[in-house]
Biopython code that builds the backbone (N, CA, C, O; Angstrom):
import numpy as np
from Bio.PDB.StructureBuilder import StructureBuilder

atoms = [
    (1, "UNK", "N", (157.167, 251.459, 18.985)),
    (1, "UNK", "CA", (157.274, 250.635, 20.037)),
    (1, "UNK", "C", (157.850, 249.277, 19.381)),
    (1, "UNK", "O", (157.418, 248.758, 18.351)),
    (2, "UNK", "N", (158.881, 248.819, 20.159)),
    (2, "UNK", "CA", (159.452, 247.571, 19.669)),
    (2, "UNK", "C", (159.103, 246.474, 20.786)),
    (2, "UNK", "O", (159.243, 246.650, 21.996)),
    (3, "UNK", "N", (158.642, 245.359, 20.193)),
    (3, "UNK", "CA", (158.353, 244.172, 21.060)),
    (3, "UNK", "C", (158.982, 242.912, 20.520)),
    (3, "UNK", "O", (158.917, 242.563, 19.341)),
    (4, "UNK", "N", (159.642, 242.213, 21.558)),
    (4, "UNK", "CA", (160.203, 240.876, 21.328)),
    (4, "UNK", "C", (159.377, 239.687, 21.675)),
    (4, "UNK", "O", (158.842, 239.631, 22.782)),
    (5, "UNK", "N", (159.262, 238.907, 20.961)),
    (5, "UNK", "CA", (158.386, 237.535, 21.288)),
    (5, "UNK", "C", (159.062, 236.303, 20.704)),
    (5, "UNK", "O", (159.187, 236.128, 19.492)),
    (6, "UNK", "N", (159.481, 235.480, 21.617)),
    (6, "UNK", "CA", (160.102, 234.217, 21.344)),
    (6, "UNK", "C", (161.347, 234.546, 20.435)),
    (6, "UNK", "O", (161.604, 233.890, 19.425)),
    (7, "UNK", "N", (162.108, 235.627, 20.880)),
    (7, "UNK", "CA", (163.297, 235.847, 20.123)),
    (7, "UNK", "C", (163.366, 236.740, 18.908)),
    (7, "UNK", "O", (164.419, 237.178, 18.445)),
    (8, "UNK", "N", (162.086, 236.989, 18.401)),
    (8, "UNK", "CA", (161.655, 237.848, 17.448)),
    (8, "UNK", "C", (161.582, 239.279, 17.864)),
    (8, "UNK", "O", (161.311, 239.467, 19.050)),
    (9, "UNK", "N", (161.768, 240.298, 17.122)),
    (9, "UNK", "CA", (161.661, 241.624, 17.189)),
    (9, "UNK", "C", (160.761, 242.069, 16.303)),
    (9, "UNK", "O", (160.897, 241.826, 15.104)),
    (10, "UNK", "N", (159.625, 242.849, 16.834)),
    (10, "UNK", "CA", (158.592, 243.433, 16.018)),
    (10, "UNK", "C", (158.445, 244.879, 16.229)),
    (10, "UNK", "O", (158.456, 245.366, 17.360)),
    (11, "UNK", "N", (158.304, 245.592, 15.128)),
    (11, "UNK", "CA", (158.173, 247.095, 15.260)),
    (11, "UNK", "C", (156.430, 247.335, 15.229)),
    (11, "UNK", "O", (155.699, 247.027, 14.288)),
    (12, "UNK", "N", (156.049, 247.903, 16.393)),
    (12, "UNK", "CA", (154.538, 247.968, 16.569)),
    (12, "UNK", "C", (154.327, 249.468, 16.426)),
    (12, "UNK", "O", (155.028, 250.278, 17.033)),
    (13, "UNK", "N", (153.285, 249.832, 15.559)),
    (13, "UNK", "CA", (152.829, 251.236, 15.214)),
    (13, "UNK", "C", (151.783, 251.441, 14.275)),
    (13, "UNK", "O", (151.256, 250.487, 13.703)),
    (14, "UNK", "N", (151.486, 252.478, 14.100)),
    (14, "UNK", "CA", (150.193, 252.747, 13.192)),
    (14, "UNK", "C", (150.593, 252.538, 11.754)),
    (14, "UNK", "O", (149.708, 252.211, 10.963)),
    (15, "UNK", "N", (151.784, 252.686, 11.345)),
    (15, "UNK", "CA", (152.129, 252.687, 9.924)),
    (15, "UNK", "C", (151.820, 253.961, 9.139)),
    (15, "UNK", "O", (151.756, 253.944, 7.910)),
    (16, "UNK", "N", (151.640, 255.011, 9.829)),
    (16, "UNK", "CA", (151.428, 256.344, 9.226)),
    (16, "UNK", "C", (152.240, 257.398, 9.909)),
    (16, "UNK", "O", (152.418, 257.148, 11.101)),
    (17, "UNK", "N", (152.728, 258.404, 9.521)),
    (17, "UNK", "CA", (153.400, 259.471, 10.161)),
    (17, "UNK", "C", (152.595, 260.623, 10.514)),
    (17, "UNK", "O", (151.632, 261.020, 9.858)),
    (18, "UNK", "N", (153.065, 261.172, 11.647)),
    (18, "UNK", "CA", (152.417, 262.397, 12.245)),
    (18, "UNK", "C", (153.475, 263.464, 12.674)),
    (18, "UNK", "O", (154.465, 263.019, 13.255)),
    (19, "UNK", "N", (153.413, 264.596, 12.499)),
    (19, "UNK", "CA", (154.560, 265.547, 12.746)),
    (19, "UNK", "C", (154.295, 265.954, 14.224)),
    (19, "UNK", "O", (153.193, 265.765, 14.739)),
    (20, "UNK", "N", (155.290, 266.492, 14.859)),
    (20, "UNK", "CA", (155.313, 266.716, 16.362)),
    (20, "UNK", "C", (154.330, 268.021, 16.598)),
    (20, "UNK", "O", (153.850, 268.232, 17.712)),
    (21, "UNK", "N", (154.092, 268.792, 15.588)),
    (21, "UNK", "CA", (153.390, 269.914, 15.537)),
    (21, "UNK", "C", (151.820, 269.496, 15.508)),
    (21, "UNK", "O", (150.962, 270.082, 16.167)),
    (22, "UNK", "N", (151.565, 268.368, 14.624)),
    (22, "UNK", "CA", (150.297, 267.816, 14.539)),
    (22, "UNK", "C", (149.900, 267.128, 15.873)),
    (22, "UNK", "O", (148.745, 267.173, 16.296)),
    (23, "UNK", "N", (150.970, 266.449, 16.553)),
    (23, "UNK", "CA", (150.698, 265.641, 17.702)),
    (23, "UNK", "C", (150.304, 266.702, 18.826)),
    (23, "UNK", "O", (149.350, 266.506, 19.580)),
    (24, "UNK", "N", (151.101, 267.830, 18.885)),
    (24, "UNK", "CA", (150.798, 268.847, 19.824)),
    (24, "UNK", "C", (149.310, 269.517, 19.727)),
    (24, "UNK", "O", (148.613, 269.824, 20.694)),
    (25, "UNK", "N", (148.999, 269.666, 18.443)),
    (25, "UNK", "CA", (147.591, 270.158, 18.150)),
    (25, "UNK", "C", (146.526, 269.289, 18.621)),
    (25, "UNK", "O", (145.516, 269.726, 19.173)),
    (26, "UNK", "N", (146.777, 267.911, 18.378)),
    (26, "UNK", "CA", (145.957, 266.939, 18.948)),
    (26, "UNK", "C", (145.616, 266.734, 20.321)),
    (26, "UNK", "O", (144.510, 266.463, 20.788)),
    (27, "UNK", "N", (146.939, 266.932, 21.035)),
    (27, "UNK", "CA", (146.930, 267.043, 22.494)),
    (27, "UNK", "C", (146.197, 268.134, 22.992)),
    (27, "UNK", "O", (145.449, 268.015, 23.962)),
    (28, "UNK", "N", (146.387, 269.327, 22.309)),
    (28, "UNK", "CA", (145.704, 270.536, 22.796)),
    (28, "UNK", "C", (144.130, 270.444, 22.797)),
    (28, "UNK", "O", (143.384, 270.759, 23.725)),
    (29, "UNK", "N", (143.798, 269.963, 21.603)),
    (29, "UNK", "CA", (142.312, 269.766, 21.418)),
    (29, "UNK", "C", (141.684, 268.675, 22.477)),
    (29, "UNK", "O", (140.552, 268.831, 22.935)),
    (30, "UNK", "N", (142.505, 267.575, 22.821)),
    (30, "UNK", "CA", (141.978, 266.459, 23.622)),
    (30, "UNK", "C", (141.910, 267.206, 24.978)),
    (30, "UNK", "O", (140.839, 267.198, 25.586)),
    (31, "UNK", "N", (142.970, 267.844, 25.483)),
    (31, "UNK", "CA", (143.126, 268.384, 26.889)),
    (31, "UNK", "C", (142.475, 269.614, 27.184)),
    (31, "UNK", "O", (142.260, 269.957, 28.346)),
    (32, "UNK", "N", (142.093, 270.417, 26.025)),
    (32, "UNK", "CA", (141.637, 271.781, 26.192)),
    (32, "UNK", "C", (142.710, 272.639, 26.695)),
    (32, "UNK", "O", (142.341, 273.664, 27.268)),
    (33, "UNK", "N", (143.883, 272.435, 26.601)),
    (33, "UNK", "CA", (144.850, 273.377, 27.030)),
    (33, "UNK", "C", (145.967, 273.627, 25.986)),
    (33, "UNK", "O", (146.271, 272.821, 25.106)),
    (34, "UNK", "N", (146.492, 274.728, 26.167)),
    (34, "UNK", "CA", (147.539, 275.191, 24.998)),
    (34, "UNK", "C", (148.911, 274.764, 25.578)),
    (34, "UNK", "O", (149.186, 274.894, 26.770)),
    (35, "UNK", "N", (149.733, 274.256, 24.673)),
    (35, "UNK", "CA", (150.846, 273.861, 25.014)),
    (35, "UNK", "C", (151.849, 275.068, 24.996)),
    (35, "UNK", "O", (151.661, 276.093, 24.341)),
    (36, "UNK", "N", (152.994, 274.809, 25.835)),
    (36, "UNK", "CA", (153.926, 275.947, 25.994)),
    (36, "UNK", "C", (155.099, 275.576, 25.111)),
    (36, "UNK", "O", (155.898, 274.752, 25.554)),
    (37, "UNK", "N", (155.266, 276.041, 24.037)),
    (37, "UNK", "CA", (156.406, 275.539, 23.054)),
    (37, "UNK", "C", (157.532, 276.568, 22.955)),
    (37, "UNK", "O", (157.376, 277.778, 22.793)),
    (38, "UNK", "N", (158.757, 275.873, 23.083)),
    (38, "UNK", "CA", (159.985, 276.537, 22.779)),
    (38, "UNK", "C", (160.795, 276.006, 21.838)),
    (38, "UNK", "O", (161.325, 274.904, 21.980)),
    (39, "UNK", "N", (160.950, 276.757, 20.800)),
    (39, "UNK", "CA", (161.712, 276.238, 19.578)),
    (39, "UNK", "C", (163.262, 276.450, 19.908)),
    (39, "UNK", "O", (163.755, 277.516, 20.278)),
    (40, "UNK", "N", (163.945, 275.237, 19.707)),
    (40, "UNK", "CA", (165.434, 275.383, 19.805)),
    (40, "UNK", "C", (166.002, 274.688, 18.532)),
    (40, "UNK", "O", (165.342, 274.052, 17.711)),
    (41, "UNK", "N", (167.346, 274.922, 18.513)),
    (41, "UNK", "CA", (168.163, 274.236, 17.384)),
    (41, "UNK", "C", (167.985, 272.739, 17.417)),
    (41, "UNK", "O", (167.799, 272.101, 18.454)),
    (42, "UNK", "N", (168.057, 272.222, 16.190)),
    (42, "UNK", "CA", (168.100, 270.651, 16.182)),
    (42, "UNK", "C", (169.298, 270.206, 16.934)),
    (42, "UNK", "O", (170.412, 270.688, 16.732)),
    (43, "UNK", "N", (169.055, 269.293, 17.790)),
    (43, "UNK", "CA", (169.919, 268.580, 18.601)),
    (43, "UNK", "C", (170.686, 267.436, 17.989)),
    (43, "UNK", "O", (170.091, 266.762, 17.148)),
    (44, "UNK", "N", (171.967, 267.118, 18.311)),
    (44, "UNK", "CA", (172.585, 266.000, 17.838)),
    (44, "UNK", "C", (171.888, 264.742, 18.162)),
    (44, "UNK", "O", (171.563, 264.419, 19.304)),
    (45, "UNK", "N", (171.644, 263.944, 16.934)),
    (45, "UNK", "CA", (170.891, 262.550, 17.214)),
    (45, "UNK", "C", (169.468, 262.800, 16.728)),
    (45, "UNK", "O", (168.819, 261.848, 16.296)),
    (46, "UNK", "N", (168.921, 264.084, 16.774)),
    (46, "UNK", "CA", (167.582, 264.176, 16.169)),
    (46, "UNK", "C", (167.346, 263.655, 14.772)),
    (46, "UNK", "O", (168.187, 263.769, 13.880)),
    (47, "UNK", "N", (166.273, 263.129, 14.629)),
    (47, "UNK", "CA", (165.938, 262.542, 13.230)),
    (47, "UNK", "C", (164.762, 263.406, 12.610)),
    (47, "UNK", "O", (163.929, 263.904, 13.368)),
    (48, "UNK", "N", (164.692, 263.574, 11.357)),
    (48, "UNK", "CA", (163.633, 264.238, 10.497)),
    (48, "UNK", "C", (162.289, 263.671, 10.716)),
    (48, "UNK", "O", (161.280, 264.268, 11.089)),
    (49, "UNK", "N", (162.454, 262.258, 10.385)),
    (49, "UNK", "CA", (161.034, 261.565, 10.380)),
    (49, "UNK", "C", (161.338, 260.177, 11.026)),
    (49, "UNK", "O", (162.419, 259.600, 10.911)),
    (50, "UNK", "N", (160.237, 259.696, 11.731)),
    (50, "UNK", "CA", (160.151, 258.451, 12.022)),
    (50, "UNK", "C", (158.908, 257.682, 11.650)),
    (50, "UNK", "O", (157.871, 258.334, 11.535)),
    (51, "UNK", "N", (158.878, 256.389, 11.449)),
    (51, "UNK", "CA", (157.743, 255.759, 10.896)),
    (51, "UNK", "C", (157.907, 254.281, 11.255)),
    (51, "UNK", "O", (158.903, 253.641, 10.914)),
    (52, "UNK", "N", (156.898, 253.766, 11.951)),
    (52, "UNK", "CA", (156.950, 252.148, 12.181)),
    (52, "UNK", "C", (156.580, 251.468, 10.880)),
    (52, "UNK", "O", (155.526, 251.617, 10.262)),
    (53, "UNK", "N", (157.733, 250.606, 10.519)),
    (53, "UNK", "CA", (157.528, 249.661, 9.328)),
    (53, "UNK", "C", (156.831, 248.320, 10.114)),
    (53, "UNK", "O", (157.487, 247.583, 10.851)),
    (54, "UNK", "N", (155.514, 248.156, 9.849)),
    (54, "UNK", "CA", (154.764, 247.067, 10.315)),
    (54, "UNK", "C", (154.833, 245.890, 9.537)),
    (54, "UNK", "O", (154.222, 244.883, 9.893)),
    (55, "UNK", "N", (155.534, 245.918, 8.485)),
    (55, "UNK", "CA", (155.447, 244.577, 7.509)),
    (55, "UNK", "C", (155.729, 243.408, 8.066)),
    (55, "UNK", "O", (155.016, 242.436, 7.816)),
    (56, "UNK", "N", (156.793, 243.312, 8.896)),
    (56, "UNK", "CA", (157.143, 242.036, 9.693)),
    (56, "UNK", "C", (155.963, 241.418, 10.699)),
    (56, "UNK", "O", (155.617, 240.238, 10.738)),
    (57, "UNK", "N", (155.524, 242.326, 11.367)),
    (57, "UNK", "CA", (154.564, 241.962, 12.418)),
    (57, "UNK", "C", (153.111, 241.511, 11.603)),
    (57, "UNK", "O", (152.444, 240.549, 11.983)),
    (58, "UNK", "N", (152.805, 242.202, 10.647)),
    (58, "UNK", "CA", (151.761, 241.994, 9.792)),
    (58, "UNK", "C", (151.827, 240.700, 9.180)),
    (58, "UNK", "O", (150.878, 239.918, 9.247)),
    (59, "UNK", "N", (152.896, 240.433, 8.589)),
    (59, "UNK", "CA", (153.230, 239.293, 7.793)),
    (59, "UNK", "C", (153.116, 238.083, 8.687)),
    (59, "UNK", "O", (152.322, 237.174, 8.446)),
    (60, "UNK", "N", (154.037, 238.095, 9.860)),
    (60, "UNK", "CA", (154.244, 236.899, 10.633)),
    (60, "UNK", "C", (153.183, 236.661, 11.630)),
    (60, "UNK", "O", (152.941, 235.497, 11.947)),
    (61, "UNK", "N", (152.490, 237.680, 12.185)),
    (61, "UNK", "CA", (151.414, 237.582, 13.290)),
    (61, "UNK", "C", (150.143, 238.061, 12.778)),
    (61, "UNK", "O", (149.181, 238.177, 13.537)),
    (62, "UNK", "N", (150.071, 238.345, 11.558)),
    (62, "UNK", "CA", (148.756, 238.762, 11.036)),
    (62, "UNK", "C", (148.166, 239.911, 11.877)),
    (62, "UNK", "O", (146.951, 239.965, 12.068)),
    (63, "UNK", "N", (148.984, 240.802, 12.368)),
    (63, "UNK", "CA", (148.756, 241.905, 13.134)),
    (63, "UNK", "C", (148.528, 243.105, 12.313)),
    (63, "UNK", "O", (149.167, 243.338, 11.287)),
    (64, "UNK", "N", (147.491, 243.951, 12.847)),
    (64, "UNK", "CA", (147.402, 245.255, 12.126)),
    (64, "UNK", "C", (146.926, 246.348, 13.045)),
    (64, "UNK", "O", (146.177, 246.012, 13.963)),
    (65, "UNK", "N", (147.250, 247.561, 12.922)),
    (65, "UNK", "CA", (146.798, 248.544, 13.889)),
    (65, "UNK", "C", (145.295, 248.666, 13.905)),
    (65, "UNK", "O", (144.676, 248.590, 12.844)),
    (66, "UNK", "N", (144.644, 248.860, 15.115)),
    (66, "UNK", "CA", (143.169, 249.113, 15.085)),
    (66, "UNK", "C", (142.732, 250.389, 15.798)),
    (66, "UNK", "O", (141.583, 250.827, 15.741)),
    (67, "UNK", "N", (143.742, 250.956, 16.480)),
    (67, "UNK", "CA", (143.442, 252.426, 17.118)),
    (67, "UNK", "C", (144.034, 253.408, 16.416)),
    (67, "UNK", "O", (145.253, 253.294, 16.283)),
    (68, "UNK", "N", (143.435, 254.478, 15.860)),
    (68, "UNK", "CA", (143.869, 255.457, 15.399)),
    (68, "UNK", "C", (144.637, 256.457, 16.374)),
    (68, "UNK", "O", (144.340, 256.453, 17.569)),
    (69, "UNK", "N", (145.569, 257.269, 15.910)),
    (69, "UNK", "CA", (146.273, 258.249, 16.806)),
    (69, "UNK", "C", (145.476, 259.013, 17.639)),
    (69, "UNK", "O", (145.724, 259.018, 18.845)),
    (70, "UNK", "N", (144.460, 259.731, 17.140)),
    (70, "UNK", "CA", (143.545, 260.462, 17.951)),
    (70, "UNK", "C", (142.848, 259.738, 19.118)),
    (70, "UNK", "O", (142.750, 260.192, 20.258)),
    (71, "UNK", "N", (142.381, 258.564, 18.691)),
    (71, "UNK", "CA", (141.560, 257.617, 19.751)),
    (71, "UNK", "C", (142.531, 257.205, 20.806)),
    (71, "UNK", "O", (142.175, 257.226, 21.984)),
    (72, "UNK", "N", (143.785, 256.815, 20.451)),
    (72, "UNK", "CA", (144.890, 256.387, 21.181)),
    (72, "UNK", "C", (145.348, 257.241, 22.239)),
    (72, "UNK", "O", (145.630, 256.891, 23.385)),
    (73, "UNK", "N", (145.407, 258.658, 21.635)),
    (73, "UNK", "CA", (145.718, 259.704, 22.478)),
    (73, "UNK", "C", (144.489, 259.995, 23.534)),
    (73, "UNK", "O", (144.770, 260.187, 24.717)),
    (74, "UNK", "N", (143.439, 260.016, 23.191)),
    (74, "UNK", "CA", (142.231, 260.265, 24.026)),
    (74, "UNK", "C", (142.400, 259.276, 25.165)),
    (74, "UNK", "O", (142.502, 259.660, 26.330)),
    (75, "UNK", "N", (142.429, 257.917, 24.792)),
    (75, "UNK", "CA", (142.564, 256.782, 25.830)),
    (75, "UNK", "C", (143.851, 257.007, 26.721)),
    (75, "UNK", "O", (143.751, 256.599, 27.878)),
    (76, "UNK", "N", (144.899, 257.526, 26.395)),
    (76, "UNK", "CA", (146.021, 257.941, 27.092)),
    (76, "UNK", "C", (145.783, 258.905, 28.032)),
    (76, "UNK", "O", (146.047, 258.693, 29.216)),
    (77, "UNK", "N", (145.327, 259.915, 27.660)),
    (77, "UNK", "CA", (144.973, 261.230, 28.309)),
    (77, "UNK", "C", (144.042, 260.689, 29.490)),
    (77, "UNK", "O", (144.370, 260.942, 30.649)),
    (78, "UNK", "N", (142.875, 259.942, 29.220)),
    (78, "UNK", "CA", (141.999, 259.546, 30.162)),
    (78, "UNK", "C", (142.539, 258.755, 31.368)),
    (78, "UNK", "O", (142.191, 258.901, 32.540)),
    (79, "UNK", "N", (143.447, 257.892, 30.881)),
    (79, "UNK", "CA", (144.322, 256.915, 31.685)),
    (79, "UNK", "C", (145.183, 257.693, 32.518)),
    (79, "UNK", "O", (145.198, 257.481, 33.730)),
    (80, "UNK", "N", (145.943, 258.623, 31.966)),
    (80, "UNK", "CA", (146.758, 259.498, 32.685)),
    (80, "UNK", "C", (146.082, 260.392, 33.809)),
    (80, "UNK", "O", (146.549, 260.462, 34.946)),
    (81, "UNK", "N", (145.008, 261.031, 33.420)),
    (81, "UNK", "CA", (144.424, 261.800, 34.337)),
    (81, "UNK", "C", (143.867, 260.897, 35.487)),
    (81, "UNK", "O", (143.935, 261.346, 36.631)),
    (82, "UNK", "N", (143.295, 259.601, 35.265)),
    (82, "UNK", "CA", (143.052, 258.701, 36.458)),
    (82, "UNK", "C", (144.138, 258.335, 37.212)),
    (82, "UNK", "O", (143.953, 258.143, 38.414)),
    (83, "UNK", "N", (145.357, 258.184, 36.695)),
    (83, "UNK", "CA", (146.471, 257.887, 37.512)),
    (83, "UNK", "C", (146.931, 258.979, 38.501)),
    (83, "UNK", "O", (147.400, 258.736, 39.612)),
    (84, "UNK", "N", (146.732, 260.297, 37.941)),
    (84, "UNK", "CA", (147.148, 261.342, 38.882)),
    (84, "UNK", "C", (145.982, 261.870, 39.573)),
    (84, "UNK", "O", (146.084, 262.939, 40.176)),
    (85, "UNK", "N", (144.984, 261.288, 39.548)),
    (85, "UNK", "CA", (143.585, 261.698, 40.257)),
    (85, "UNK", "C", (142.972, 262.889, 39.849)),
    (85, "UNK", "O", (142.486, 263.597, 40.731)),
    (86, "UNK", "N", (142.894, 263.289, 38.536)),
    (86, "UNK", "CA", (142.481, 264.329, 37.971)),
    (86, "UNK", "C", (141.339, 263.918, 36.869)),
    (86, "UNK", "O", (141.317, 264.522, 35.797)),
    (87, "UNK", "N", (140.431, 262.927, 37.136)),
    (87, "UNK", "CA", (139.605, 262.562, 36.168)),
    (87, "UNK", "C", (138.523, 263.530, 35.723)),
    (87, "UNK", "O", (137.743, 263.214, 34.825)),
]
sb = StructureBuilder()
sb.init_structure("model")
sb.init_model(0)
sb.init_chain("A")
sb.init_seg("    ")
for serial, (resi, resn, name, xyz) in enumerate(atoms, 1):
    if name == "N":
        sb.init_residue(resn, " ", resi, " ")
    sb.init_atom(name, np.array(xyz, "f"), 0.0, 1.0, " ", f" {name:<3s}", serial, name[0])
structure = sb.get_structure()
């Protein structure tokens, strides 16, 4: 996630990587459902890796991530279920 404050742009993230497959596995565990996965060829513009560099936000705002990916996903799934009325 990119955030702009006072004209400055900050990259916000956990500072560690997770593969799409790992993310899917976590979501399957959290939701208790199996994902329907279709593998296709790499698409133009696809990247191999993404990782938030939090150096600037850490240095300038003394910010650090406090929520691990699993905890954040659990919070998101609970919020989403509430939004669609399936708590």
